[in-house]
C-alpha positions as CSV (number, residue, x, y, z in Angstrom):
1,M,309.9,158.4,31.8
2,T,307.7,161.5,31.6
3,T,304.8,162.0,34.1
4,S,302.4,164.8,32.9
5,T,300.2,166.6,35.6
6,L,296.7,167.3,34.5
7,K,295.3,170.5,35.5
8,P,291.6,171.0,35.7
9,E,290.1,173.6,33.6
10,V,287.6,175.1,35.9
11,R,286.3,178.0,33.6
12,D,285.4,176.0,30.8
13,T,284.1,173.2,33.0
14,L,281.7,175.5,34.8
15,R,280.8,177.1,31.7
16,A,280.0,173.6,29.9
17,M,278.0,172.9,33.3
18,L,275.9,176.0,33.4
19,L,275.0,176.0,30.0
20,A,274.1,171.9,30.1
21,S,272.2,173.1,33.3
22,L,269.5,175.2,31.1
23,G,266.1,173.9,31.5
24,T,266.8,171.1,34.2
25,T,264.4,170.5,37.2
26,M,267.0,169.1,39.6
27,Y,267.2,172.6,41.7
28,Q,263.2,172.7,41.8
29,R,263.1,171.1,45.3
30,L,264.9,171.6,48.7
31,Y,262.8,170.0,51.8
32,V,263.2,171.1,55.1
33,R,261.5,170.1,58.4
34,D,259.5,172.4,60.0
35,G,258.5,171.2,63.5
36,K,256.4,167.8,62.5
37,K,256.3,169.3,58.8
38,K,258.1,168.8,56.1
39,R,257.9,171.4,53.2
40,D,259.7,172.6,50.1
41,V,261.1,175.9,50.6
42,M,261.8,175.9,47.0
43,K,258.1,176.2,46.1
44,K,258.7,173.7,43.0
45,G,261.5,175.9,41.7
46,E,259.8,179.2,42.0
47,L,262.6,180.4,44.5
48,S,265.4,178.7,43.4
49,C,267.7,181.1,42.3
50,A,270.0,181.0,45.6
51,F,269.6,177.3,45.7
52,Y,270.9,176.9,42.0
53,V,273.9,179.5,41.9
54,S,275.3,178.1,45.6
55,S,274.8,174.2,44.2
56,M,277.0,175.0,41.1
57,L,279.7,176.9,43.1
58,A,279.8,174.4,45.5
59,M,280.7,171.6,43.3
60,F,283.9,173.8,42.1
61,G,285.1,174.3,45.7
62,F,284.0,178.2,45.4
63,M,281.2,178.0,48.2
64,D,280.9,175.3,51.2
65,K,277.5,173.9,50.1
66,A,274.0,174.7,48.4
67,H,272.2,177.6,50.5
68,A,268.3,178.2,50.4
69,T,268.5,182.4,50.1
70,V,270.4,185.2,48.5
71,K,271.3,186.5,51.7
72,T,273.2,183.4,52.7
73,T,274.6,182.8,49.6
74,E,276.2,186.5,49.4
75,T,277.5,185.9,53.2
76,M,279.6,182.5,52.0
77,L,280.8,184.2,49.0
78,K,282.5,186.5,51.0
79,K,283.8,184.1,53.4
80,F,285.1,182.2,50.5
81,G,287.0,185.0,49.2
82,W,284.7,186.5,46.2
83,K,285.2,190.6,45.9
84,K,282.7,193.0,44.8
85,T,283.6,194.4,41.4
86,K,281.9,196.6,38.8
87,T,283.5,195.0,35.7
88,F,281.6,192.1,34.1
89,T,283.6,188.9,33.8
90,F,282.5,185.0,32.9
91,G,281.6,183.5,36.4
92,N,280.9,187.1,38.2
93,V,277.8,186.3,40.7
94,L,275.2,188.9,39.8
95,I,272.6,190.1,42.4
96,W,269.7,191.9,41.2
97,D,267.1,193.8,43.3
98,F,263.6,193.1,44.6
99,T,261.0,194.0,41.8
100,P,257.3,194.8,42.6
101,D,256.7,191.4,41.4
102,S,259.0,189.6,43.5
103,D,257.6,189.2,46.5
104,G,260.3,190.7,48.6
105,H,262.8,188.7,46.9
106,Q,266.4,189.4,45.6
107,H,267.6,187.3,42.6
108,I,270.9,185.9,42.1
109,G,272.6,184.4,39.0
110,I,275.8,184.0,37.5
111,Y,277.3,186.3,34.0
112,L,278.3,184.0,31.1
113,G,279.8,187.0,29.0
114,H,277.9,188.9,25.8
115,Q,275.4,190.4,28.1
116,K,274.2,187.3,29.3
117,A,273.7,185.7,32.7
118,I,272.0,182.2,33.9
119,S,269.6,182.2,36.7
120,N,266.7,180.0,38.0
121,S,263.7,181.8,36.3
122,S,260.7,182.2,38.9
123,K,258.5,181.7,36.2
124,K,259.5,178.8,34.4
125,R,261.0,177.1,37.4
126,V,264.2,176.2,35.9
127,P,267.7,177.9,35.0
128,T,267.1,180.3,32.0
129,M,269.8,182.7,29.6
130,H,268.9,186.0,29.6
131,H,270.1,189.2,29.5
132,Y,272.0,190.4,32.0
133,T,269.6,193.2,32.9
134,Y,266.6,191.4,31.7
135,Q,266.3,193.9,28.8
136,G,267.0,196.6,31.4
137,K,263.8,195.8,33.6
138,R,265.9,194.6,36.6
139,P,269.6,196.3,37.0
140,V,272.3,194.4,38.6
141,I,273.0,196.0,42.4
142,R,275.9,194.0,43.2
143,M,278.3,191.6,41.9
144,Y,281.0,189.6,43.0
145,K,284.3,188.2,41.3
146,N,286.8,185.4,42.3
147,K,290.2,185.3,41.2
148,K,290.4,181.8,40.4
149,L,288.0,182.2,37.4
150,E,290.0,184.9,35.9
151,K,292.1,183.9,32.7
């Protein structure tokens, strides 16, 4: 009698989930208690980029849990073995610098390949697919890879 062992195809599953998440509103809210007040630190999806990326990665064990900021997400990437890279490959986490209209916030997303990335749009307030440099308007300043996502 032969028993087969199923092995998860993490790359393909992550890609499918990223594409299926386009336009979802499920990352728009993260409530915290601030003294006696409850508030939404995602501002109805305006600031959800790190929450989105870290949530997606946490589902696959690439991170401990969802995080609210780019800074804490980047710290956890390093703790979970992600390494800086300059080579664009599917699954890499991209960090973009501040822009004049970003209110002092960096931005984070995931590289899909073919010069495309997915990240939460602060204007549309949902995950969107876009050129990885926003057509040259916002260059990537750091990028991280995880060897478990390599072919």
